[in-house]
N, C-alpha and C positions, 0 to 999 in steps of 0.2 A: 231713711237710710241711704237709698240710692241717690237722691238729690244732694244730700250732705256729702256723699262720696264724690260726686261731680264737682261740687263747690270747692272741695279740698284737692281737686285734680288727682284723685287716686287713679291708679291704672286698673284696678280690679277690686272686687269684694268677694271674699270666700265665705261660705257658710256651710253648715251641716244641716241638711234637711231630713225630716222624717219621711217615711214612705208617703204619708198622706199629704205632706207639703210639697213634695217634689214637683208635681204637675203645676202648681201655682207659680213656683219659682222659675220653671221652664218658660211659662207664659210671659214672665217679666224679663226674660232674656238670659237667665242663668244657664250654664251648660255643665254637664257632668264632667268631672276631671278625676284622675286617680286619687285614691285614698278617701273615697266617699264624700269629699267636699264638692260643693258646686261653686262655680265662679261666674261673675258678670264682668265682662271687660267694659270699661267706661271710655 
């Protein structure tokens, strides 16, 4: 998902993570944003 986003020159990827998945996504570079979504700036 992340590599495909970079290939497509996306600015960011938003996702909604469960409590259990939040730590994993933070390790990948996602950050918490308002409205409970997480965002990775590419």
